[in-house]
N, CA, C and O atoms as a GROMACS GRO file, in nm:
protein
  408
    1MET      N    1   9.695  14.608  10.754
    1MET     CA    2   9.811  14.665  10.686
    1MET      C    3   9.821  14.604  10.548
    1MET      O    4   9.817  14.482  10.533
    2ALA      N    5   9.833  14.686  10.448
    2ALA     CA    6   9.847  14.638  10.313
    2ALA      C    7   9.992  14.594  10.291
    2ALA      O    8  10.083  14.676  10.294
    3ALA      N    9  10.012  14.466  10.268
    3ALA     CA   10  10.146  14.413  10.245
    3ALA      C   11  10.162  14.390  10.096
    3ALA      O   12  10.086  14.315  10.036
    4GLY      N   13  10.263  14.455  10.036
    4GLY     CA   14  10.268  14.454   9.893
    4GLY      C   15  10.388  14.390   9.828
    4GLY      O   16  10.394  14.385   9.705
    5PHE      N   17  10.485  14.341   9.905
    5PHE     CA   18  10.603  14.283   9.842
    5PHE      C   19  10.651  14.167   9.927
    5PHE      O   20  10.663  14.178  10.049
    6GLY      N   21  10.679  14.055   9.862
    6GLY     CA   22  10.725  13.939   9.938
    6GLY      C   23  10.815  13.849   9.857
    6GLY      O   24  10.840  13.872   9.738
    7LEU      N   25  10.863  13.748   9.923
    7LEU     CA   26  10.944  13.649   9.858
    7LEU      C   27  10.939  13.517   9.933
    7LEU      O   28  10.909  13.512  10.052
    8VAL      N   29  10.969  13.412   9.860
    8VAL     CA   30  10.982  13.278   9.914
    8VAL      C   31  11.123  13.232   9.878
    8VAL      O   32  11.166  13.246   9.763
    9VAL      N   33  11.194  13.177   9.976
    9VAL     CA   34  11.328  13.126   9.951
    9VAL      C   35  11.332  12.981   9.997
    9VAL      O   36  11.294  12.950  10.110
   10ARG      N   37  11.378  12.894   9.912
   10ARG     CA   38  11.399  12.753   9.948
   10ARG      C   39  11.548  12.730   9.963
   10ARG      O   40  11.625  12.751   9.869
   11PHE      N   41  11.588  12.687  10.082
   11PHE     CA   42  11.727  12.655  10.112
   11PHE      C   43  11.745  12.505  10.120
   11PHE      O   44  11.662  12.436  10.180
   12THR      N   45  11.852  12.454  10.061
   12THR     CA   46  11.895  12.316  10.083
   12THR      C   47  12.022  12.326  10.168
   12THR      O   48  12.121  12.388  10.128
   13LEU      N   49  12.017  12.264  10.286
   13LEU     CA   50  12.128  12.273  10.380
   13LEU      C   51  12.221  12.155  10.363
   13LEU      O   52  12.182  12.050  10.312
   14ARG      N   53  12.345  12.172  10.405
   14ARG     CA   54  12.449  12.072  10.380
   14ARG      C   55  12.426  11.939  10.452
   14ARG      O   56  12.454  11.833  10.396
   15ASN      N   57  12.378  11.944  10.576
   15ASN     CA   58  12.356  11.823  10.656
   15ASN      C   59  12.280  11.860  10.783
   15ASN      O   60  12.239  11.975  10.799
   16ALA      N   61  12.260  11.763  10.872
   16ALA     CA   62  12.183  11.787  10.994
   16ALA      C   63  12.250  11.890  11.084
   16ALA      O   64  12.181  11.974  11.143
   17ASP      N   65  12.381  11.887  11.096
   17ASP     CA   66  12.451  11.987  11.178
   17ASP      C   67  12.433  12.126  11.117
   17ASP      O   68  12.411  12.223  11.190
   18ALA      N   69  12.444  12.135  10.987
   18ALA     CA   70  12.425  12.264  10.920
   18ALA      C   71  12.282  12.314  10.940
   18ALA      O   72  12.262  12.434  10.959
   19ALA      N   73  12.185  12.225  10.937
   19ALA     CA   74  12.046  12.265  10.958
   19ALA      C   75  12.028  12.323  11.098
   19ALA      O   76  11.963  12.427  11.114
   20ARG      N   77  12.084  12.259  11.199
   20ARG     CA   78  12.075  12.308  11.336
   20ARG      C   79  12.140  12.447  11.348
   20ARG      O   80  12.081  12.539  11.405
   21ASP      N   81  12.260  12.460  11.293
   21ASP     CA   82  12.332  12.588  11.302
   21ASP      C   83  12.262  12.697  11.221
   21ASP      O   84  12.260  12.813  11.262
   22PHE      N   85  12.206  12.661  11.106
   22PHE     CA   86  12.131  12.756  11.025
   22PHE      C   87  12.010  12.808  11.103
   22PHE      O   88  11.984  12.929  11.104
   23ASP      N   89  11.937  12.719  11.168
   23ASP     CA   90  11.820  12.760  11.247
   23ASP      C   91  11.860  12.854  11.360
   23ASP      O   92  11.787  12.948  11.392
   24GLU      N   93  11.975  12.830  11.421
   24GLU     CA   94  12.025  12.920  11.526
   24GLU      C   95  12.060  13.056  11.468
   24GLU      O   96  12.031  13.159  11.529
   25LEU      N   97  12.123  13.058  11.351
   25LEU     CA   98  12.155  13.184  11.285
   25LEU      C   99  12.027  13.262  11.253
   25LEU      O  100  12.022  13.383  11.273
   26VAL      N  101  11.926  13.194  11.206
   26VAL     CA  102  11.799  13.259  11.175
   26VAL      C  103  11.737  13.316  11.302
   26VAL      O  104  11.686  13.428  11.301
   27ALA      N  105  11.741  13.242  11.411
   27ALA     CA  106  11.684  13.290  11.538
   27ALA      C  107  11.753  13.419  11.583
   27ALA      O  108  11.687  13.512  11.628
   28ARG      N  109  11.885  13.425  11.570
   28ARG     CA  110  11.958  13.547  11.607
   28ARG      C  111  11.923  13.662  11.513
   28ARG      O  112  11.909  13.776  11.556
   29THR      N  113  11.907  13.631  11.386
   29THR     CA  114  11.870  13.733  11.287
   29THR      C  115  11.731  13.789  11.317
   29THR      O  116  11.707  13.909  11.303
   30LEU      N  117  11.641  13.701  11.357
   30LEU     CA  118  11.505  13.744  11.387
   30LEU      C  119  11.499  13.843  11.503
   30LEU      O  120  11.409  13.926  11.507
   31GLU      N  121  11.592  13.836  11.596
   31GLU     CA  122  11.597  13.934  11.705
   31GLU      C  123  11.609  14.074  11.647
   31GLU      O  124  11.536  14.165  11.689
   32GLY      N  125  11.700  14.093  11.553
   32GLY     CA  126  11.717  14.224  11.490
   32GLY      C  127  11.596  14.264  11.407
   32GLY      O  128  11.558  14.381  11.407
   33ILE      N  129  11.537  14.170  11.338
   33ILE     CA  130  11.419  14.199  11.256
   33ILE      C  131  11.305  14.246  11.345
   33ILE      O  132  11.238  14.345  11.314
   34ARG      N  133  11.281  14.174  11.456
   34ARG     CA  134  11.173  14.212  11.548
   34ARG      C  135  11.197  14.351  11.608
   34ARG      O  136  11.103  14.429  11.625
   35ASP      N  137  11.321  14.380  11.642
   35ASP     CA  138  11.354  14.506  11.709
   35ASP      C  139  11.359  14.627  11.616
   35ASP      O  140  11.326  14.738  11.657
   36CYS      N  141  11.400  14.607  11.491
   36CYS     CA  142  11.435  14.721  11.405
   36CYS      C  143  11.351  14.739  11.280
   36CYS      O  144  11.354  14.846  11.220
   37GLU      N  145  11.277  14.639  11.238
   37GLU     CA  146  11.217  14.643  11.105
   37GLU      C  147  11.065  14.654  11.112
   37GLU      O  148  10.994  14.553  11.110
   38HIS      N  149  11.017  14.776  11.120
   38HIS     CA  150  10.873  14.797  11.129
   38HIS      C  151  10.801  14.770  10.997
   38HIS      O  152  10.680  14.748  10.997
   39GLY      N  153  10.873  14.771  10.886
   39GLY     CA  154  10.813  14.744  10.756
   39GLY      C  155  10.811  14.597  10.719
   39GLY      O  156  10.757  14.559  10.614
   40THR      N  157  10.871  14.512  10.805
   40THR     CA  158  10.867  14.368  10.781
   40THR      C  159  10.740  14.314  10.847
   40THR      O  160  10.726  14.319  10.969
   41VAL      N  161  10.649  14.263  10.766
   41VAL     CA  162  10.520  14.216  10.814
   41VAL      C  163  10.530  14.071  10.860
   41VAL      O  164  10.481  14.036  10.967
   42VAL      N  165  10.595  13.986  10.780
   42VAL     CA  166  10.612  13.844  10.811
   42VAL      C  167  10.753  13.802  10.771
   42VAL      O  168  10.800  13.838  10.663
   43TYR      N  169  10.819  13.728  10.857
   43TYR     CA  170  10.949  13.670  10.826
   43TYR      C  171  10.952  13.534  10.895
   43TYR      O  172  10.976  13.526  11.016
   44MET      N  173  10.927  13.429  10.821
   44MET     CA  174  10.908  13.296  10.878
   44MET      C  175  11.006  13.195  10.819
   44MET      O  176  11.030  13.193  10.698
   45ASN      N  177  11.062  13.113  10.906
   45ASN     CA  178  11.147  13.000  10.867
   45ASN      C  179  11.064  12.874  10.888
   45ASN      O  180  11.011  12.852  10.997
   46HIS      N  181  11.054  12.791  10.785
   46HIS     CA  182  10.972  12.669  10.792
   46HIS      C  183  11.057  12.546  10.766
   46HIS      O  184  11.145  12.547  10.680
   47ARG      N  185  11.029  12.438  10.840
   47ARG     CA  186  11.082  12.305  10.805
   47ARG      C  187  10.989  12.245  10.699
   47ARG      O  188  10.873  12.282  10.688
   48VAL      N  189  11.044  12.152  10.623
   48VAL     CA  190  10.965  12.080  10.523
   48VAL      C  191  10.952  11.936  10.572
   48VAL      O  192  11.054  11.867  10.582
   49PRO      N  193  10.831  11.889  10.601
   49PRO     CA  194  10.815  11.751  10.648
   49PRO      C  195  10.877  11.652  10.549
   49PRO      O  196  10.853  11.659  10.429
   50GLY      N  197  10.956  11.560  10.603
   50GLY     CA  198  11.020  11.459  10.520
   50GLY      C  199  11.146  11.504  10.450
   50GLY      O  200  11.210  11.424  10.381
   51GLU      N  201  11.184  11.631  10.466
   51GLU     CA  202  11.306  11.685  10.405
   51GLU      C  203  11.385  11.760  10.513
   51GLU      O  204  11.379  11.882  10.519
   52PRO      N  205  11.459  11.688  10.596
   52PRO     CA  206  11.525  11.750  10.711
   52PRO      C  207  11.630  11.854  10.674
   52PRO      O  208  11.666  11.938  10.758
   53ASP      N  209  11.680  11.851  10.552
   53ASP     CA  210  11.782  11.947  10.510
   53ASP      C  211  11.724  12.062  10.428
   53ASP      O  212  11.799  12.135  10.363
   54ALA      N  213  11.593  12.079  10.431
   54ALA     CA  214  11.528  12.188  10.356
   54ALA      C  215  11.465  12.287  10.453
   54ALA      O  216  11.411  12.250  10.557
   55ARG      N  217  11.473  12.413  10.415
   55ARG     CA  218  11.405  12.520  10.486
   55ARG      C  219  11.340  12.611  10.382
   55ARG      O  220  11.395  12.634  10.274
   56ILE      N  221  11.222  12.661  10.418
   56ILE     CA  222  11.151  12.755  10.333
   56ILE      C  223  11.130  12.884  10.413
   56ILE      O  224  11.076  12.881  10.524
   57PHE      N  225  11.173  12.995  10.357
   57PHE     CA  226  11.146  13.125  10.417
   57PHE      C  227  11.027  13.185  10.344
   57PHE      O  228  11.016  13.176  10.222
   58TYR      N  229  10.939  13.246  10.420
   58TYR     CA  230  10.834  13.330  10.364
   58TYR      C  231  10.854  13.467  10.424
   58TYR      O  232  10.851  13.483  10.546
   59GLU      N  233  10.873  13.566  10.339
   59GLU     CA  234  10.898  13.702  10.384
   59GLU      C  235  10.796  13.794  10.317
   59GLU      O  236  10.774  13.788  10.196
   60LEU      N  237  10.735  13.879  10.398
   60LEU     CA  238  10.636  13.973  10.347
   60LEU      C  239  10.666  14.111  10.404
   60LEU      O  240  10.682  14.128  10.525
   61TYR      N  241  10.674  14.208  10.316
   61TYR     CA  242  10.711  14.345  10.352
   61TYR      C  243  10.599  14.442  10.314
   61TYR      O  244  10.520  14.416  10.223
   62LYS      N  245  10.594  14.552  10.386
   62LYS     CA  246  10.495  14.656  10.359
   62LYS      C  247  10.502  14.700  10.213
   62LYS      O  248  10.399  14.723  10.149
   63ASP      N  249  10.624  14.712  10.162
   63ASP     CA  250  10.644  14.752  10.024
   63ASP      C  251  10.790  14.722   9.986
   63ASP      O  252  10.867  14.673  10.068
   64ARG      N  253  10.824  14.751   9.864
   64ARG     CA  254  10.961  14.724   9.816
   64ARG      C  255  11.066  14.802   9.896
   64ARG      O  256  11.175  14.751   9.921
   65ALA      N  257  11.033  14.924   9.936
   65ALA     CA  258  11.126  15.005  10.015
   65ALA      C  259  11.156  14.938  10.149
   65ALA      O  260  11.270  14.944  10.196
   66ALA      N  261  11.057  14.876  10.211
   66ALA     CA  262  11.080  14.805  10.338
   66ALA      C  263  11.173  14.686  10.318
   66ALA      O  264  11.258  14.659  10.402
   67PHE      N  265  11.158  14.615  10.206
   67PHE     CA  266  11.248  14.506  10.175
   67PHE      C  267  11.391  14.558  10.155
   67PHE      O  268  11.486  14.499  10.205
   68GLU      N  269  11.404  14.666  10.082
   68GLU     CA  270  11.537  14.723  10.059
   68GLU      C  271  11.600  14.771  10.190
   68GLU      O  272  11.722  14.758  10.208
   69ALA      N  273  11.520  14.824  10.281
   69ALA     CA  274  11.571  14.862  10.414
   69ALA      C  275  11.616  14.738  10.491
   69ALA      O  276  11.718  14.742  10.559
   70HIS      N  277  11.541  14.629  10.479
   70HIS     CA  278  11.577  14.502  10.543
   70HIS      C  279  11.714  14.455  10.495
   70HIS      O  280  11.797  14.412  10.575
   71GLU      N  281  11.738  14.464  10.365
   71GLU     CA  282  11.865  14.419  10.309
   71GLU      C  283  11.985  14.498  10.361
   71GLU      O  284  12.097  14.447  10.362
   72ARG      N  285  11.964  14.621  10.403
   72ARG     CA  286  12.073  14.706  10.451
   72ARG      C  287  12.102  14.691  10.600
   72ARG      O  288  12.203  14.742  10.648
   73GLN      N  289  12.018  14.621  10.672
   73GLN     CA  290  12.035  14.607  10.817
   73GLN      C  291  12.159  14.523  10.850
   73GLN      O  292  12.188  14.427  10.779
   74PRO      N  293  12.232  14.558  10.956
   74PRO     CA  294  12.351  14.480  10.994
   74PRO      C  295  12.319  14.333  11.022
   74PRO      O  296  12.397  14.245  10.986
   75HIS      N  297  12.206  14.305  11.086
   75HIS     CA  298  12.172  14.165  11.116
   75HIS      C  299  12.143  14.088  10.987
   75HIS      O  300  12.172  13.968  10.980
   76THR      N  301  12.087  14.153  10.887
   76THR     CA  302  12.064  14.086  10.759
   76THR      C  303  12.195  14.063  10.686
   76THR      O  304  12.218  13.955  10.631
   77ARG      N  305  12.282  14.163  10.684
   77ARG     CA  306  12.413  14.147  10.619
   77ARG      C  307  12.490  14.032  10.684
   77ARG      O  308  12.553  13.952  10.614
   78HIS      N  309  12.484  14.023  10.816
   78HIS     CA  310  12.552  13.914  10.887
   78HIS      C  311  12.493  13.778  10.845
   78HIS      O  312  12.567  13.684  10.818
   79PHE      N  313  12.360  13.769  10.840
   79PHE     CA  314  12.295  13.645  10.797
   79PHE      C  315  12.341  13.605  10.657
   79PHE      O  316  12.376  13.489  10.635
   80LEU      N  317  12.341  13.699  10.564
   80LEU     CA  318  12.378  13.668  10.426
   80LEU      C  319  12.522  13.619  10.415
   80LEU      O  320  12.552  13.532  10.333
   81GLU      N  321  12.611  13.674  10.496
   81GLU     CA  322  12.751  13.630  10.495
   81GLU      C  323  12.766  13.492  10.559
   81GLU      O  324  12.838  13.407  10.506
   82GLU      N  325  12.700  13.470  10.670
   82GLU     CA  326  12.717  13.345  10.746
   82GLU      C  327  12.644  13.226  10.686
   82GLU      O  328  12.688  13.112  10.701
   83ARG      N  329  12.534  13.249  10.618
   83ARG     CA  330  12.453  13.137  10.568
   83ARG      C  331  12.530  13.047  10.473
   83ARG      O  332  12.499  12.928  10.461
   84GLU      N  333  12.630  13.101  10.405
   84GLU     CA  334  12.706  13.023  10.308
   84GLU      C  335  12.773  12.901  10.372
   84GLU      O  336  12.798  12.801  10.304
   85ARG      N  337  12.800  12.907  10.500
   85ARG     CA  338  12.862  12.793  10.569
   85ARG      C  339  12.766  12.675  10.582
   85ARG      O  340  12.810  12.561  10.598
   86PHE      N  341  12.637  12.700  10.574
   86PHE     CA  342  12.536  12.597  10.601
   86PHE      C  343  12.455  12.555  10.479
   86PHE      O  344  12.396  12.447  10.477
   87VAL      N  345  12.452  12.640  10.376
   87VAL     CA  346  12.362  12.621  10.262
   87VAL      C  347  12.439  12.566  10.143
   87VAL      O  348  12.545  12.616  10.107
   88SER      N  349  12.384  12.460  10.082
   88SER     CA  350  12.446  12.409   9.959
   88SER      C  351  12.384  12.473   9.835
   88SER      O  352  12.452  12.489   9.733
   89GLU      N  353  12.256  12.511   9.843
   89GLU     CA  354  12.192  12.583   9.732
   89GLU      C  355  12.066  12.651   9.783
   89GLU      O  356  12.011  12.615   9.887
   90PHE      N  357  12.021  12.751   9.707
   90PHE     CA  358  11.895  12.818   9.742
   90PHE      C  359  11.832  12.875   9.616
   90PHE      O  360  11.898  12.898   9.515
   91GLU      N  361  11.702  12.895   9.625
   91GLU     CA  362  11.624  12.950   9.514
   91GLU      C  363  11.530  13.057   9.568
   91GLU      O  364  11.458  13.031   9.665
   92VAL      N  365  11.530  13.175   9.509
   92VAL     CA  366  11.448  13.287   9.553
   92VAL      C  367  11.338  13.311   9.450
   92VAL      O  368  11.364  13.315   9.330
   93THR      N  369  11.216  13.327   9.498
   93THR     CA  370  11.103  13.366   9.414
   93THR      C  371  11.043  13.493   9.472
   93THR      O  372  10.994  13.492   9.585
   94PHE      N  373  11.046  13.602   9.396
   94PHE     CA  374  10.986  13.728   9.442
   94PHE      C  375  10.836  13.726   9.412
   94PHE      O  376  10.791  13.667   9.314
   95LEU      N  377  10.760  13.792   9.498
   95LEU     CA  378  10.615  13.793   9.488
   95LEU      C  379  10.562  13.937   9.488
   95LEU      O  380  10.615  14.023   9.557
   96GLU      N  381  10.459  13.961   9.410
   96GLU     CA  382  10.386  14.088   9.415
   96GLU      C  383  10.240  14.056   9.442
   96GLU      O  384  10.181  13.971   9.376
   97ARG      N  385  10.184  14.124   9.540
   97ARG     CA  386  10.047  14.096   9.583
   97ARG      C  387   9.948  14.137   9.474
   97ARG      O  388   9.959  14.243   9.413
   98ILE      N  389   9.851  14.049   9.454
   98ILE     CA  390   9.738  14.080   9.367
   98ILE      C  391   9.616  14.110   9.454
   98ILE      O  392   9.551  14.214   9.437
   99ASP      N  393   9.585  14.019   9.547
   99ASP     CA  394   9.468  14.033   9.632
   99ASP      C  395   9.484  13.941   9.751
   99ASP      O  396   9.567  13.850   9.747
  100GLY      N  397   9.409  13.963   9.854
  100GLY     CA  398   9.415  13.875   9.970
  100GLY      C  399   9.368  13.945  10.096
  100GLY      O  400   9.309  14.052  10.091
  101LYS      N  401   9.397  13.882  10.208
  101LYS     CA  402   9.362  13.935  10.340
  101LYS      C  403   9.488  13.949  10.421
  101LYS      O  404   9.561  13.851  10.439
  102ALA      N  405   9.514  14.067  10.472
  102ALA     CA  406   9.632  14.091  10.554
  102ALA      C  407   9.591  14.155  10.684
  102ALA      O  408   9.676  14.184  10.768
   0.00000   0.00000   0.00000
């Protein structure tokens, strides 16, 4: 499958409790992504070794339209509203594929 649009998001979480609750929120969100989003190729939450309050998301979509469909999903809207309770800051980097293996 040719995956053509992605992003990386770095989250800094408020504390250890926020990190635990954030991971639970992500797990619930992933249920909806797995069930409803056929254009989402990869949606991964990563811990950063040595940085317990950091999380890195890697998201890869079939195309920009699949990403835009992801943003409209109820589970995504819920995640975006709820994450503010756990996140102190975040940085988004959008990606466009040049070449690779998918």
